[in-house]
C-alpha positions as CSV (number, residue, x, y, z in Angstrom):
1,X,12.4,9.7,18.7
2,X,9.2,12.5,18.9
3,X,10.0,12.4,15.3
4,X,9.6,8.7,14.0
5,X,6.4,8.7,16.7
6,X,4.9,11.2,14.2
7,X,5.8,9.6,11.0
8,X,4.4,6.3,12.1
9,X,1.6,8.4,13.0
10,X,1.1,9.9,10.1
11,X,1.7,6.8,8.2
12,X,-1.2,5.2,10.0
13,X,-3.2,7.7,9.2
14,X,-2.4,7.4,5.5
15,X,-3.2,3.8,5.8
16,X,-6.6,4.2,7.7
17,X,-7.9,6.5,5.0
18,X,-7.0,4.7,2.1
19,X,-8.3,1.0,3.6
20,X,-11.6,3.4,4.3
21,X,-11.3,4.1,0.6
22,X,-10.7,0.5,-0.4
23,X,-7.2,0.6,-0.9
24,X,-4.4,-1.5,0.8
25,X,-0.9,-0.3,1.3
26,X,2.2,-2.1,1.4
27,X,5.8,-0.8,2.3
28,X,9.3,-2.3,1.0
29,X,12.7,-1.3,1.7
30,X,14.7,-2.6,-0.8
31,X,18.0,-0.8,0.5
32,X,18.3,2.7,-1.4
33,X,15.0,4.3,-0.6
34,X,11.7,3.1,0.0
35,X,8.9,1.1,-2.1
36,X,5.4,1.1,-1.5
37,X,2.4,-0.9,-3.3
38,X,-1.2,0.6,-3.2
39,X,-4.1,-1.6,-4.4
40,X,-7.4,-2.5,-4.4
41,X,-9.1,-4.3,-1.1
42,X,-11.9,-5.8,-3.5
43,X,-9.1,-7.8,-5.9
44,X,-7.7,-8.6,-2.5
45,X,-11.1,-10.1,-1.3
46,X,-12.1,-11.8,-4.2
47,X,-8.8,-13.5,-4.9
48,X,-9.5,-14.8,-1.3
49,X,-12.7,-15.7,-1.7
50,X,-11.3,-17.6,-4.8
51,X,-8.0,-19.6,-2.6
52,X,-10.7,-20.3,0.3
53,X,-8.6,-18.3,3.4
54,X,-7.6,-15.2,4.0
55,X,-4.2,-13.6,3.0
56,X,-2.3,-11.3,5.1
57,X,-1.4,-8.2,3.2
58,X,1.9,-8.0,5.3
59,X,3.2,-10.4,4.1
60,X,3.0,-9.9,0.2
61,X,5.8,-9.5,-2.0
62,X,5.8,-6.7,-4.3
63,X,5.4,-8.9,-7.4
64,X,2.2,-10.3,-5.4
65,X,1.0,-6.8,-4.8
66,X,1.7,-6.1,-8.5
67,X,-0.1,-9.4,-9.7
68,X,-3.0,-7.9,-7.8
69,X,-3.2,-4.8,-9.9
70,X,-1.8,-2.6,-6.9
71,X,0.4,0.5,-8.1
72,X,4.1,1.2,-7.2
73,X,5.6,4.2,-5.2
74,X,9.0,5.5,-4.4
75,X,10.2,8.0,-2.5
76,X,13.4,8.7,0.0
77,X,11.2,8.3,2.9
78,X,8.0,5.7,3.7
79,X,5.9,8.6,3.7
80,X,7.0,9.8,-0.1
81,X,6.7,5.8,-1.3
82,X,3.2,5.5,0.4
83,X,1.9,8.7,-1.1
84,X,3.4,8.1,-4.4
85,X,1.8,4.8,-4.2
86,X,-1.8,5.8,-3.2
87,X,-1.6,8.6,-5.4
88,X,-0.7,6.4,-8.4
89,X,-3.1,3.8,-8.0
90,X,-6.1,6.9,-7.5
91,X,-4.7,7.8,-10.8
92,X,-4.4,4.2,-12.4
93,X,-8.8,4.1,-10.8
94,X,-9.7,7.3,-11.6
95,X,-10.4,8.3,-8.1
96,X,-9.4,11.6,-6.5
């Protein structure tokens, strides 16, 4: 059990760091491995403004994330998928 708690804690840190950098992260578990998407918080905020209501990022589908310009990531673990998605998003946006 401690290992899972450690993974959750580590993922929380990735999520917080990404959010501070203006990046949201969504995770998906299609069955064989893990998928994640990382996108721009500013784009979500712009969409919220156009729609006139708040978007619950946790409820977005992978297609909706891609429509918002998110970058995908995949891996054999949640950690790997999230890190790849964040790294891919930073690359496409020219961030380090």
